C-alpha positions as CSV (number, residue, x, y, z in Angstrom):
1,M,215.7,-172.6,-48.8
2,S,212.4,-172.0,-47.4
3,P,210.3,-175.0,-46.5
4,P,207.4,-175.8,-48.9
5,M,204.1,-174.1,-48.2
6,S,201.3,-176.3,-46.9
7,P,198.2,-176.4,-49.0
8,M,195.6,-173.8,-48.0
9,K,192.8,-175.3,-45.9
10,P,189.2,-174.1,-46.8
11,P,187.4,-172.3,-44.0
12,K,185.2,-174.3,-41.8
13,G,181.8,-174.9,-43.3
14,F,183.0,-174.2,-46.9
15,A,181.9,-176.7,-49.5
16,P,183.4,-176.2,-53.0
17,M,181.1,-176.1,-56.0
18,S,180.9,-179.6,-57.4
19,C,180.9,-180.5,-61.0
20,C,177.6,-182.4,-60.4
21,W,175.8,-179.2,-59.4
22,S,177.1,-177.5,-62.5
23,T,176.0,-180.3,-64.7
24,E,172.5,-180.3,-63.2
25,T,172.1,-176.6,-63.8
26,M,173.4,-176.9,-67.4
27,Q,170.9,-179.8,-68.0
28,K,168.1,-177.6,-66.4
29,W,168.7,-174.9,-69.1
30,L,169.8,-177.2,-71.8
31,P,167.8,-180.4,-71.5
32,F,169.5,-182.1,-74.5
33,L,172.6,-182.4,-72.4
34,G,170.6,-185.0,-70.2
35,W,169.9,-187.5,-73.0
36,L,172.6,-186.8,-75.6
37,P,175.4,-188.7,-73.8
38,D,173.3,-191.8,-73.8
39,Y,172.1,-191.6,-77.3
40,T,172.0,-194.9,-79.2
41,W,171.9,-196.2,-82.7
42,Y,168.4,-197.5,-82.1
43,A,167.3,-194.0,-81.0
44,L,168.9,-192.5,-84.1
45,K,167.0,-194.9,-86.3
46,M,163.6,-194.2,-84.7
47,D,164.2,-190.5,-84.6
48,F,165.1,-190.5,-88.3
49,I,161.9,-192.3,-89.2
50,A,159.7,-190.1,-87.0
51,G,161.4,-187.0,-88.4
52,I,160.7,-188.0,-91.9
53,S,157.1,-188.9,-91.1
54,V,156.5,-185.5,-89.4
55,G,158.3,-183.7,-92.2
56,L,156.0,-185.3,-94.8
57,T,153.0,-184.2,-92.7
58,V,154.2,-180.6,-92.0
59,I,155.1,-179.5,-95.5
60,P,151.6,-179.7,-97.0
61,Q,150.0,-178.5,-93.8
62,A,152.3,-175.4,-93.6
63,L,151.3,-174.5,-97.2
64,A,147.6,-174.9,-96.1
65,Y,147.9,-173.1,-92.8
66,A,149.5,-170.1,-94.4
67,E,146.1,-169.7,-96.4
68,V,144.3,-169.8,-93.0
69,A,146.6,-167.0,-91.8
70,G,145.9,-165.0,-94.9
71,L,149.6,-165.1,-95.9
72,P,151.4,-166.3,-99.1
73,P,152.0,-170.1,-98.9
74,Q,155.8,-169.6,-98.5
75,Y,155.3,-168.1,-95.0
76,G,153.9,-171.5,-93.8
77,L,157.2,-173.1,-94.7
78,Y,159.2,-170.2,-93.2
79,S,157.3,-170.9,-90.0
80,A,157.9,-174.7,-90.0
81,F,161.5,-175.3,-89.5
82,M,163.0,-173.1,-86.7
83,G,161.0,-174.8,-83.9
84,C,162.5,-178.1,-84.9
85,F,166.0,-176.9,-84.2
86,V,165.4,-174.8,-81.2
87,Y,163.4,-177.6,-79.5
88,F,166.2,-180.0,-79.9
89,F,168.2,-177.9,-77.4
90,L,165.6,-176.5,-75.1
91,G,162.6,-178.9,-75.2
92,T,161.6,-181.2,-72.4
93,S,159.2,-183.5,-74.3
94,R,160.4,-186.1,-76.8
95,D,157.2,-186.0,-78.7
96,V,156.3,-182.3,-79.2
97,T,156.8,-180.6,-82.6
98,L,156.7,-176.8,-82.9
99,G,155.3,-175.2,-86.0
100,P,152.4,-173.5,-87.6
101,T,149.0,-174.8,-86.4
102,A,145.3,-174.2,-87.4
103,I,144.4,-172.4,-84.3
104,M,147.6,-170.1,-84.3
105,S,147.1,-169.4,-88.0
106,L,143.4,-168.4,-87.4
107,L,144.6,-165.9,-84.6
108,V,147.3,-164.5,-87.0
109,S,144.6,-163.9,-89.6
110,F,142.6,-161.9,-87.1
111,Y,145.3,-159.6,-85.8
112,T,147.7,-159.0,-88.7
113,F,145.4,-157.8,-91.5
114,H,146.8,-160.5,-93.8
115,E,150.0,-158.4,-93.9
116,P,153.3,-160.5,-93.7
117,A,155.1,-157.5,-92.0
118,Y,152.5,-157.6,-89.2
119,A,152.7,-161.4,-88.9
120,V,156.4,-161.4,-88.6
121,L,156.5,-158.6,-86.0
122,L,153.8,-160.4,-84.0
123,A,156.0,-163.5,-84.0
124,F,158.8,-161.5,-82.5
125,L,156.8,-159.7,-79.9
126,S,155.0,-162.9,-78.9
127,G,158.4,-164.6,-78.5
128,C,159.7,-161.8,-76.3
129,I,156.5,-162.0,-74.1
130,Q,156.8,-165.8,-73.9
131,L,160.5,-165.7,-73.1
132,G,159.9,-163.1,-70.4
133,M,157.1,-165.3,-68.9
134,G,159.6,-168.3,-68.9
135,F,162.4,-166.4,-67.1
136,L,159.9,-165.0,-64.6
137,R,158.3,-168.5,-64.0
138,L,154.8,-167.1,-64.9
139,G,153.5,-170.4,-66.5
140,L,151.0,-170.4,-63.5
141,L,149.0,-167.7,-65.3
142,L,147.9,-170.3,-67.9
143,D,146.3,-172.2,-65.1
144,F,143.5,-169.5,-65.0
145,I,142.3,-170.6,-68.4
146,S,140.0,-173.5,-67.5
147,C,139.4,-176.6,-69.6
148,P,135.8,-175.6,-70.6
149,V,137.2,-172.2,-71.9
150,I,139.7,-174.1,-74.0
151,K,137.2,-176.6,-75.4
152,G,134.9,-173.7,-76.2
153,F,137.6,-171.9,-78.0
154,T,139.0,-174.9,-79.9
155,S,135.4,-176.0,-81.0
156,A,134.6,-172.6,-82.2
157,A,138.0,-172.3,-84.0
158,A,137.4,-175.6,-85.7
159,I,134.1,-174.3,-87.2
160,I,135.6,-171.0,-88.2
161,I,138.6,-172.6,-89.9
162,G,136.7,-175.4,-91.4
163,F,133.9,-173.2,-92.9
164,G,136.6,-170.7,-94.0
165,Q,138.0,-173.4,-96.4
166,I,134.6,-174.1,-98.0
167,K,135.2,-171.3,-100.4
168,N,138.5,-173.0,-101.6
169,L,136.8,-176.4,-101.6
170,L,134.3,-175.1,-104.0
171,G,136.5,-172.7,-105.9
172,L,134.5,-169.6,-105.0
173,Q,136.1,-166.2,-105.3
174,H,135.8,-162.9,-103.4
175,I,134.5,-164.2,-100.2
176,P,135.2,-162.0,-97.1
177,R,137.0,-163.4,-94.2
178,Q,134.8,-162.2,-91.4
179,F,132.8,-165.4,-90.3
180,F,129.3,-164.2,-90.5
181,L,129.9,-162.4,-93.8
182,Q,131.7,-165.5,-95.0
183,V,128.6,-167.6,-94.3
184,Y,126.4,-165.3,-96.0
185,Y,128.4,-164.8,-99.1
186,T,129.3,-168.5,-99.4
187,F,125.7,-169.6,-99.6
188,H,124.9,-166.5,-101.7
189,N,127.5,-167.4,-104.3
190,I,127.0,-171.1,-104.1
191,G,125.8,-171.1,-107.7
192,E,129.4,-170.1,-108.8
193,T,130.9,-173.3,-107.7
194,R,133.6,-174.7,-109.9
195,V,132.8,-178.3,-110.6
196,G,136.5,-179.3,-110.9
197,D,137.5,-177.9,-107.5
198,A,134.5,-179.3,-105.8
199,V,135.0,-182.8,-107.2
200,L,138.7,-182.8,-106.4
201,G,138.3,-181.4,-103.0
202,L,135.6,-184.0,-102.0
203,V,137.9,-186.9,-103.4
204,C,140.8,-185.6,-101.4
205,M,138.7,-185.5,-98.2
206,V,137.5,-189.1,-98.9
207,L,141.1,-190.3,-99.5
208,L,142.3,-188.6,-96.3
209,L,139.6,-190.1,-94.3
210,V,140.1,-193.6,-95.8
211,L,144.0,-193.4,-95.1
212,K,143.3,-192.1,-91.5
213,L,141.0,-195.1,-90.8
214,M,143.5,-197.5,-92.3
215,R,146.2,-195.8,-90.0
216,D,144.1,-196.3,-87.0
217,H,143.4,-199.9,-87.7
218,V,146.8,-201.2,-88.9
219,P,147.7,-204.2,-86.7
220,P,151.0,-204.0,-84.7
221,V,154.0,-205.7,-86.2
222,H,155.3,-208.8,-84.4
223,P,158.9,-210.2,-85.0
224,E,157.5,-213.7,-85.9
225,M,155.6,-212.2,-88.9
226,P,157.0,-213.2,-92.3
227,T,159.3,-210.8,-94.0
228,G,156.7,-210.0,-96.7
229,V,153.9,-209.2,-94.2
230,R,156.2,-206.9,-92.3
231,L,157.3,-205.2,-95.5
232,S,153.7,-204.6,-96.7
233,H,152.8,-203.4,-93.2
234,G,155.7,-200.9,-93.4
235,L,154.4,-199.6,-96.7
236,V,150.8,-199.2,-95.5
237,W,152.0,-197.5,-92.4
238,T,154.2,-195.1,-94.4
239,A,151.4,-194.3,-96.9
240,T,148.8,-193.6,-94.2
241,T,151.2,-191.7,-91.9
242,A,152.3,-189.4,-94.9
243,R,148.6,-189.2,-96.2
244,N,148.7,-185.4,-96.4
245,A,151.7,-185.4,-98.6
246,L,150.4,-188.3,-100.7
247,V,147.0,-186.7,-101.3
248,V,148.4,-183.3,-102.1
249,S,151.0,-184.9,-104.5
250,F,148.1,-186.8,-106.2
251,A,146.1,-183.6,-106.6
252,A,149.2,-181.7,-107.9
253,L,149.7,-184.5,-110.5
254,V,146.1,-184.3,-111.6
255,A,146.3,-180.6,-112.0
256,Y,149.6,-180.7,-113.9
257,S,148.1,-183.4,-116.3
258,F,145.3,-180.9,-117.1
259,Q,147.9,-178.1,-117.4
260,V,149.7,-180.1,-120.1
261,T,146.5,-180.4,-122.2
262,G,145.9,-176.6,-122.0
263,Y,142.8,-176.7,-119.8
264,Q,142.9,-176.0,-116.1
265,P,139.6,-176.8,-114.1
266,F,141.4,-176.0,-110.7
267,V,142.4,-172.9,-108.8
268,L,146.1,-173.4,-108.2
269,T,148.3,-172.2,-105.4
270,G,150.5,-170.4,-107.9
271,K,154.2,-169.4,-107.7
272,T,156.0,-169.9,-104.5
273,P,159.4,-168.0,-104.0
274,E,162.4,-170.4,-104.0
275,G,164.7,-170.8,-101.0
276,L,164.9,-169.3,-97.5
277,P,164.7,-165.5,-97.1
278,D,167.8,-163.8,-95.9
279,A,168.0,-163.3,-92.1
280,H,166.9,-159.8,-91.1
281,I,165.5,-158.1,-88.0
282,P,161.7,-157.9,-87.9
283,P,160.0,-155.0,-89.5
284,F,159.5,-152.4,-86.9
285,S,157.7,-150.2,-89.4
286,V,156.1,-150.8,-92.8
287,T,155.7,-148.5,-95.9
288,T,152.3,-148.5,-97.5
289,A,150.7,-146.5,-100.3
290,N,149.5,-144.1,-97.7
291,G,152.9,-143.6,-96.1
292,T,154.9,-145.2,-93.3
293,V,153.3,-147.1,-90.5
294,S,155.4,-146.6,-87.3
295,F,156.1,-149.3,-84.7
296,T,153.8,-147.8,-82.3
297,E,150.9,-147.7,-84.9
298,M,151.6,-151.4,-85.7
299,V,151.5,-152.4,-82.1
300,Q,148.2,-150.5,-81.6
301,G,146.8,-152.1,-84.7
302,M,147.6,-155.7,-83.4
303,G,146.0,-154.7,-80.1
304,A,144.7,-157.6,-78.0
305,G,146.7,-160.0,-80.3
306,L,149.8,-159.2,-78.3
307,V,148.1,-160.9,-75.3
308,V,145.9,-163.5,-77.0
309,V,148.5,-164.9,-79.4
310,P,151.4,-165.6,-76.9
311,L,149.1,-166.9,-74.2
312,M,147.2,-169.2,-76.6
313,G,150.4,-170.4,-78.2
314,L,151.8,-171.4,-74.7
315,L,148.6,-172.9,-73.7
316,E,148.2,-175.0,-76.8
317,S,151.9,-176.2,-76.7
318,I,152.0,-177.0,-73.0
319,A,148.6,-178.8,-73.2
320,V,150.0,-181.0,-76.0
321,A,153.3,-181.6,-74.1
322,K,151.5,-182.6,-70.9
323,S,149.1,-184.9,-72.7
324,F,151.8,-186.9,-74.4
325,A,154.1,-186.8,-71.3
326,S,151.2,-188.4,-69.3
327,Q,150.6,-191.0,-72.0
328,N,154.3,-192.0,-72.2
329,N,155.2,-191.7,-68.6
330,Y,157.7,-188.8,-68.4
331,R,157.6,-185.3,-67.1
332,I,158.0,-181.9,-68.7
333,N,159.1,-178.6,-67.3
334,S,156.5,-176.0,-68.2
335,N,158.7,-172.9,-67.6
336,Q,161.4,-174.6,-69.8
337,E,158.7,-175.1,-72.4
338,L,157.9,-171.3,-72.4
339,L,161.7,-170.6,-73.2
340,A,161.7,-172.9,-76.0
341,I,158.5,-171.5,-77.6
342,G,159.6,-168.0,-77.0
343,L,163.0,-168.3,-78.4
344,T,161.5,-170.3,-81.4
345,N,159.3,-167.3,-82.2
346,I,162.1,-164.8,-81.8
347,L,164.6,-166.6,-84.0
348,G,161.8,-167.7,-86.4
349,S,160.9,-164.0,-86.9
350,L,164.4,-163.3,-88.3
351,F,163.4,-165.6,-91.2
352,S,159.9,-164.3,-91.7
353,S,158.1,-166.7,-89.6
354,Y,154.7,-166.0,-88.1
355,P,153.7,-167.2,-84.5
356,V,154.0,-171.0,-83.9
357,T,153.1,-173.4,-81.1
358,G,153.0,-177.1,-80.5
359,S,150.9,-179.2,-83.0
360,F,148.7,-181.9,-81.6
361,G,148.4,-183.7,-84.9
362,R,152.1,-183.8,-85.8
363,T,153.0,-184.5,-82.2
364,A,150.7,-187.6,-82.5
365,V,152.4,-188.6,-85.7
366,N,155.8,-188.2,-83.9
367,A,154.8,-190.3,-80.9
368,Q,153.2,-193.0,-83.1
369,S,156.3,-193.2,-85.2
370,G,158.3,-194.2,-82.2
371,V,160.4,-191.1,-81.6
372,C,162.9,-191.4,-78.8
373,T,164.3,-187.8,-78.4
374,P,163.7,-184.3,-79.7
375,A,166.5,-185.1,-82.3
376,G,163.7,-186.3,-84.6
377,G,163.0,-182.6,-85.1
378,L,166.4,-182.1,-86.9
379,M,165.2,-184.3,-89.7
380,T,161.8,-182.6,-90.0
381,G,163.5,-179.1,-90.1
382,A,166.0,-180.4,-92.7
383,L,163.2,-181.7,-94.9
384,V,161.4,-178.3,-94.7
385,L,164.6,-176.5,-95.7
386,L,165.1,-179.0,-98.6
387,S,161.6,-178.5,-99.8
388,L,162.2,-174.6,-99.8
389,D,165.2,-175.1,-101.9
390,Y,164.1,-177.8,-104.4
391,L,160.3,-178.3,-104.4
392,T,158.8,-174.8,-104.6
393,S,158.4,-175.0,-108.4
394,L,156.1,-178.0,-107.9
395,F,154.0,-176.2,-105.3
396,Y,152.7,-174.1,-108.2
397,Y,150.4,-176.9,-109.3
398,I,148.8,-177.7,-105.8
399,P,145.1,-177.0,-106.1
400,K,143.7,-174.8,-103.4
401,S,140.8,-177.4,-103.0
402,A,143.4,-180.0,-102.0
403,L,144.9,-177.7,-99.4
404,A,141.4,-176.9,-98.2
405,A,140.7,-180.6,-97.8
406,V,143.9,-181.1,-95.7
407,I,142.8,-178.2,-93.4
408,I,139.2,-179.4,-92.9
409,M,140.3,-182.9,-92.1
410,A,143.0,-181.5,-89.7
411,V,140.5,-179.3,-87.7
412,V,137.7,-181.8,-87.4
413,P,139.2,-183.6,-84.3
414,L,139.3,-180.1,-82.6
415,F,135.6,-180.1,-82.3
416,D,134.8,-182.0,-79.2
417,T,131.3,-183.6,-79.6
418,K,131.4,-185.2,-76.1
419,I,132.3,-182.2,-73.9
420,V,128.7,-181.0,-73.4
421,R,127.5,-184.4,-72.3
422,T,130.5,-184.8,-70.1
423,L,130.1,-181.5,-68.3
424,W,126.3,-182.0,-67.9
425,R,127.2,-185.2,-66.1
426,V,130.1,-183.9,-64.1
427,K,129.3,-180.3,-63.2
428,R,126.7,-178.4,-65.1
429,L,127.9,-175.0,-64.1
430,D,131.0,-175.5,-66.1
431,L,128.8,-175.3,-69.2
432,L,128.5,-171.6,-68.8
433,P,132.1,-170.7,-69.5
434,L,132.1,-173.3,-72.3
435,C,129.0,-171.7,-74.0
436,V,130.1,-168.1,-73.4
437,T,133.5,-168.8,-75.0
438,F,132.2,-170.8,-77.9
439,L,129.5,-168.2,-78.9
440,L,131.6,-165.0,-78.5
441,C,134.6,-166.5,-80.5
442,F,132.4,-166.3,-83.6
443,W,132.3,-162.4,-83.0
444,E,135.9,-161.8,-81.8
445,V,138.2,-164.4,-80.6
446,Q,139.8,-162.3,-77.8
447,Y,136.3,-161.4,-76.5
448,G,135.4,-165.2,-76.4
449,I,138.5,-166.1,-74.5
450,L,138.3,-163.2,-72.2
451,A,134.6,-163.6,-71.4
452,G,135.0,-167.3,-70.9
453,T,138.1,-166.8,-68.5
454,L,136.2,-164.1,-66.6
455,V,133.2,-166.3,-66.1
456,S,135.4,-169.2,-64.9
457,V,137.1,-166.9,-62.5
458,L,133.8,-165.6,-61.2
459,I,132.7,-169.2,-60.6
460,L,135.9,-169.8,-58.7
461,L,135.6,-166.6,-56.6
462,H,132.0,-167.6,-55.9
463,S,133.1,-170.7,-54.3
464,V,135.8,-168.8,-52.3
465,A,133.3,-166.1,-51.2
466,R,130.4,-168.4,-50.4
467,P,132.0,-171.5,-48.9
468,K,129.7,-174.3,-47.8
469,I,129.4,-174.6,-44.0
470,Q,128.5,-177.8,-42.4
471,V,126.5,-177.5,-39.2
472,S,126.3,-180.1,-36.5
473,E,124.1,-180.0,-33.4
474,G,125.3,-181.0,-29.9
475,P,126.1,-179.4,-26.5
476,M,127.9,-176.8,-28.7
477,L,126.8,-175.8,-32.2
478,V,129.5,-176.8,-34.5
479,L,130.2,-175.0,-37.8
480,Q,132.8,-176.3,-40.1
481,P,133.7,-174.4,-43.4
482,A,134.2,-176.9,-46.2
483,S,137.1,-174.9,-47.5
484,G,139.5,-172.2,-46.6
485,L,138.5,-168.8,-45.1
486,H,139.5,-165.8,-47.3
487,F,138.3,-162.2,-46.9
488,P,135.3,-162.5,-49.2
489,A,133.9,-165.4,-47.1
490,I,133.8,-163.5,-43.7
491,E,130.3,-162.1,-44.3
492,T,129.0,-165.7,-45.1
493,L,130.5,-166.9,-41.9
494,R,129.0,-163.9,-39.9
495,E,125.5,-164.6,-41.3
496,A,125.8,-168.2,-40.4
497,L,126.8,-167.5,-36.8
498,L,124.3,-164.7,-36.4
499,S,121.3,-166.7,-37.7
500,R,122.1,-169.9,-36.0
501,A,123.7,-168.9,-32.7
502,L,123.2,-165.2,-31.7
503,E,119.7,-164.5,-33.0
504,T,118.3,-167.5,-31.1
505,S,116.8,-167.4,-27.6
506,P,118.9,-167.9,-25.7
507,P,122.1,-167.4,-27.6
508,R,124.1,-170.6,-28.2
509,S,127.9,-171.2,-27.9
510,V,129.6,-172.2,-31.1
511,A,132.7,-174.3,-31.9
512,L,134.2,-173.2,-35.2
513,D,136.0,-176.3,-36.6
514,C,139.0,-174.9,-38.5
515,T,140.2,-178.3,-39.7
516,H,139.9,-177.5,-43.4
517,I,141.3,-173.9,-43.0
518,C,145.1,-173.8,-44.0
519,S,145.4,-170.0,-44.3
520,M,143.7,-166.9,-43.0
521,D,144.1,-163.3,-44.1
522,Y,143.9,-160.0,-42.0
523,T,140.4,-159.3,-43.0
524,V,139.2,-162.5,-41.6
525,V,141.2,-162.0,-38.5
526,L,139.3,-158.6,-38.0
527,G,136.0,-160.2,-38.7
528,L,136.6,-163.0,-36.1
529,G,137.5,-160.3,-33.5
530,E,134.3,-158.5,-34.1
531,L,132.4,-161.8,-33.8
532,L,134.2,-162.5,-30.6
533,E,133.0,-159.2,-29.2
534,D,129.3,-160.0,-30.3
535,F,129.5,-163.3,-28.6
536,H,130.9,-161.8,-25.5
537,K,128.1,-159.2,-25.4
538,R,125.4,-161.9,-25.7
539,G,126.9,-164.1,-23.0
540,A,127.9,-166.9,-25.3
541,T,131.2,-168.5,-26.2
542,L,132.9,-168.8,-29.7
543,A,135.7,-171.4,-29.6
544,L,138.1,-172.4,-32.4
545,I,139.1,-176.0,-32.6
546,G,141.4,-178.0,-34.9
547,L,143.7,-175.1,-35.8
548,Q,146.4,-175.7,-38.3
549,V,149.9,-174.3,-37.3
550,P,149.9,-171.5,-40.0
551,V,146.5,-170.3,-38.9
552,L,147.4,-170.5,-35.2
553,R,150.5,-168.4,-35.9
554,V,148.4,-165.7,-37.6
555,L,145.9,-165.6,-34.6
556,L,148.6,-165.5,-32.1
557,S,150.3,-162.7,-34.0
558,A,147.0,-160.8,-34.1
559,D,146.7,-160.9,-30.3
560,L,142.8,-161.2,-30.4
561,K,141.1,-160.6,-27.1
562,G,138.9,-163.3,-25.6
563,V,139.7,-165.9,-28.3
564,L,139.7,-169.6,-27.1
565,Y,141.5,-172.3,-29.0
566,F,141.1,-176.0,-28.4
567,C,142.5,-179.1,-30.0
568,T,139.3,-181.1,-30.0
569,L,135.6,-180.6,-29.7
570,E,135.6,-182.6,-26.6
571,E,138.0,-180.2,-24.8
572,A,135.8,-177.3,-25.9
573,E,132.6,-179.0,-24.6
574,K,134.4,-179.8,-21.1
575,Y,135.5,-176.2,-20.8
576,L,132.0,-175.0,-21.5
577,K,130.8,-177.3,-18.6
578,Q,133.5,-175.8,-16.5
579,E,135.0,-179.2,-15.9
580,P,138.3,-179.0,-14.0
581,G,141.7,-179.6,-15.8
582,T,140.4,-178.3,-19.2
583,Q,142.1,-175.0,-20.2
584,P,142.1,-173.3,-23.6
585,Y,145.0,-171.5,-25.3
586,N,144.3,-168.0,-24.3
587,G,146.2,-166.1,-27.0
588,S,149.8,-166.4,-25.9
589,E,152.4,-169.0,-26.6
590,D,152.5,-169.9,-22.9
591,S,149.2,-171.6,-23.2
592,V,149.9,-173.4,-26.4
593,P,150.8,-177.2,-26.1
594,E,154.5,-178.0,-26.4
595,H,154.0,-179.8,-29.9
596,K,152.3,-176.7,-31.2
597,I,155.1,-174.5,-29.9
598,A,157.7,-176.6,-31.6
599,L,155.8,-176.3,-34.9
600,L,155.4,-172.5,-34.5
601,K,159.1,-172.1,-33.9
602,A,160.2,-174.4,-36.8
């Protein structure tokens, strides 16, 4: 019998893959695995309350936002549930809720011609773009859209959306959707206002405002309070949090009461199809009275919407997530958020959803309700699905003026009244992209965002191309760029050196303080070589001091002739006076101090 085999020893240096690493990887891609094992009954209770609160908010908002998007009301509900389920698995913020929003609905109305097929296809394509950006870690592209551009866009959108609902608030018919035409025809047809719609709409707005003010001023509950006080506090909190559902239900009850009498003074929402549509792939072509519109023609028709919609969707959602993460002391993963939003739009398009994003208003309700995890979204999604199955017959009686009141009150906070004063005090130049974006968005949204972003980038490039250079007098003239040196800035540096050193009589030696320069490109290196030659011809010295290791590595690799490097200004001045014992680095590693060599080889 042969002896038993000894266990195989792993090769030297081999480290087996640990379960810990695998778990961390899984939690990175599926964040719910990080918090689900520690889920508690208390968290379940709070998530249940928050989910119900958000659900009672999103149902009337979804019906209203579908009107903003120019789609039948059921498409708002079709868009309101998928994000709740997807975000449970992929989201990194406990507060964020995904669904239809006022701004996204406005963009959909611009780019989909009020055709459901276009809206669903736009959701699918936007999701693919967002998902691709998430896998490629391209969230950094959103950083180029500055805060003034965002504020300009959201403020313009608030006016466009709010004024767009005036026609429903007053019961006006046949008002075009283009903003300037809308303004003209609204005032032109103001005499056709329906008294019933106007009165009901204004009453609903007042009720929403009063309930919101009550919600903001409800005192916190303390355990020592009597049971009756805590119960009444809970009732007030519930009524004010679900104010949209409460006001819309009140308006529907009023409309139904008139319907029973045989007289209807309001314009109603009308019949809403019952249940969830069957899952099917998005429409890659659509048949019209004039023939079949191909996929290519649909994409061409949506045009810039394929860029604007996914980018603004990501921007809005990540801005909301970062805001609440900062308030509640936790961190989010921006690229993981891209995956969550992208997958939500792709899967939602299978159920006739239009593009969605994170909602600031509903996220605020979620946070204020004490939500503990993204599990609160499961209850919200379930509530939306139940409403599609059992409440659609009641949606018939909802007056459009009530939904208009919900929309107007929802978009009012989007208009930032303080931003102009703030920018005037902080940096007035930032008012330029703000104003450009704000004004052009009334013409075309994509032109406003594009122009504002372009102006912001030009301001950024101007600071790169024309850096401030601090000048100090002494035995040597010292020039210190206040920021990095990149290729557009070399001409500014050249002009400063020529005017202050070489064009004087006699020419002066200069120490270029590179303390703030952390990188240098090839164009700058060539420019420095030319300047060194100019100084040499005029019998003056150009010395570089305070070099950081990456810059020193670049200069040594370039092998510039006649370049002098010094650690400090004092060393440069001693060398200029030809004091013994002071030597520059002369362009080779042999002359570089030992600590610099160690860093260069690190």
